[in-house]
C-alpha positions, -999 to +999 in steps of 0.1 A: +044+165+275+041+143+306+006+132+296+020+123+261+047+102+278+022+084+301-001+076+272+026+062+250+043+044+280+015+018+282+023+006+247+061+009+248+063-029+251+047-032+217+057+000+199+092+012+191+098+049+182+120+062+155+147+075+179+153+040+193+163+025+160+197+018+144+188+036+111+215+019+089+205-016+100+169-006+096+173+004+060+196-025+050+177-053+067+143-037+057+152-038+020+157-075+022+126-082+042+102-061+021+117-076-011+107-110+002+072-098+010+068-083-025+079-115-041+052-134-023+024-110-030+032-095-064+011-119-084-020-106-067-012-071-080-009-085-116-043-102-113-060-071-099-045-049-126-057-072-154-092-073-140-093-035-138-083-029-174-103-058-190-125-047-219-162-054-219-157-084-242-128-100-223-132-136-216-113-134-183-136-115-160-128-130-126-096-136-106-095-174-112-099-172-150-072-145-152-048-167-132-056-197-154-051-177-186-017-162-174-004-196-164-016-212-197+000-185-218+031-175-199+035-199-170+047-187-136+068-158-151+036-143-163+025-136-127+057-116-123+055-092-153+070-059-143+085-073-111+120-061-119+108-025-124+089-026-091+119-040-071+143-015-086+122+015-075+108-001-043+139+004-022+142+042-025+105+046-023+103+025+009+131+045+024+113+078+017+080+064+029+092+048+062+114+078+071+085+102+065+060+079+083+080+075+115+093+110+119+058+125+112+041+101+135+061+113+165+054+149+157+017+142+150+012+125+184+026+156+201+003+179+181-029+161+190-020+156+226-035+190+238-069+180+225-073+153+251-088+127+227-091+091+237-060+070+231-075+052+201-086+085+186-052+100+191-036+070+174-060+072+145-053+109+139-015+107+144-011+075+123-035+088+096-016+121+092+017+102+091+005+077+066-010+104+043+022+126+044+045+096+039+025+084+009+025+119-007+063+121-002+068+087-019+046+093-049+074+110-069+091+076-070+061+053-069+041+068-098+067+062-126+072+026-112+034+021-113+031+034-149+059+011-162+050-020-142+013-018-150+020-015-187+041-046-184+015-064-164-012-059-191+009-061-223-008-081-250-040-083-229-073-068-240-056-051-270-027-035-250+007-031-266+036-054-260+070-043-248+106-056-245+111-050-208+109-020-185+134+002-204+114-003-236+083+010-218+102+040-205+117+048-239+083+046-257+065+066-231+091+094-232+090+094-270+052+097-272+044+118-241+076+131-226+084+130-189+047+137-182+039+103-195+057+087-166+036+107-143+003+100-159-023+097-131+000+114-106-028+136-092-051+106-091-024+085-074-020+111-047-058+113-043-059+074-042-029+064-022-027+092+003-062+087+017-057+050+014-025+052+034-042+076+059-071+052+063-048+022+066-025+036+092-053+053+111-073+020+112-041+001+122-032+025+150-067+028+165-076-009+161-044-020+179-052+001+209-088-010+210-077-046+209-051-041+236-077-023+258-101-053+253-073-075+264-068-054+296-037-035+286-045+002+291-030+033+307-048+028+340-038-007+350-004-023+354-001-057+338+027-080+330+043-076+295+024-094+268+040-124+252+056-120+218+030-142+202+002-120+217+019-089+203+022-106+169-015-116+170-027-081+179-006-066+152-018-091+126-054-084+135-048-047+132-032-052+097-063-072+085-087-046+098-067-018+082-064-036+048-101-044+047-111-009+056-088+008+031-095-015+002-133-010+004-130+028+005-103+033-022-109+007-049-130+029-072-102+055-074-076+028-079-096+013-108-099+047-125-062+054-119-050+021-133-071+025-165-057+060-171-021+048-166-022+018-190-039+037-219-018+040-250-008+072-267-037+086-287-063+068-266-063+091-237-095+097-218-105+120-190-114+107-156-151+114-164-149+093-196-133+064-178-160+065-151-187+066-178-171+037-196-169+015-165-205+023-156-217+016-191-200-018-191-209-031-156-230-005-138-217+011-106-201-022-097-176-016-125-159+009-102-152-020-079-135-042-105-107-061-089-121-055-054-116-092-044-078-093-053-074-057-040-091-067-007-069-098-004-038-079-015-043-050+009-052-073+038-025-099+030+001-073+021-009-051+051-007-080+076+026-093+061+040-058+058+031-048+093+044-080+109+076-077+090+078-040+098+072-045+135+097-074+136+122-052+117+119-025+143+124-050+172+154-063+153+169-029+149+165-014+183+198+003+194+215-011+225+215+015+252 
């Protein structure tokens, strides 16, 4: 236990553990901060989703042409289709995710301590386990939101049905497929997002420590506290590295999942059929449809989210 404390002590100027936070303030202020980040980056998700579900004959086959078509047909509101649904479900989903993440991370660090791994390796394992379990816990809320919001994002596009808002989507899905319809792609979502979350948080935790070590902040040397701007810079770099790594690894599964979730009743295909269709249209690169927007989204979202998240934790530290 003493070794664990000594290892984490070197980073206590840049990391704030769960037990140090004012939880009420954390949840209330966090809801506002993450809503703002979602508003800024939501259009990227709309573009990525449209690219992933585009038919072989679709005219809009790259991000810029999709954006131009949306703005031409629907204006700015077109870039926010399904936004109300996402925001409604995002608050409880984020509470579940962040609570599971922080509580699991502390436990995971203690579990890996006896193995005497390097600090970066310990951070990768502990953060990866925490990210994976947090994502699995939140999928019960995230998946129905995903199904509804993605149907709204692609309505009227490449032959997809049109809806009169999120409640209309829910009503029609329940009528045609029952409650299972709202959880279409649940298994694939777990397979996609849990590893993605594990990779993201593992990359973030380990890259942060490697960067700090390169800057001379390690467990063996005393050094004055880093400036706030230096902390922000290291955290931003960690977010970019994490987003880039996770997007490259998980885009194929995300493309397949998205296609399954937006299919209309009576047009269901198996995972194998979806994969064969993508390969028949574009070869193996078809599995990486939307990689550009997803790469940008995960890097931009990851960096924005982690900077907001770390700022939120600093803001919500309890006075002792």
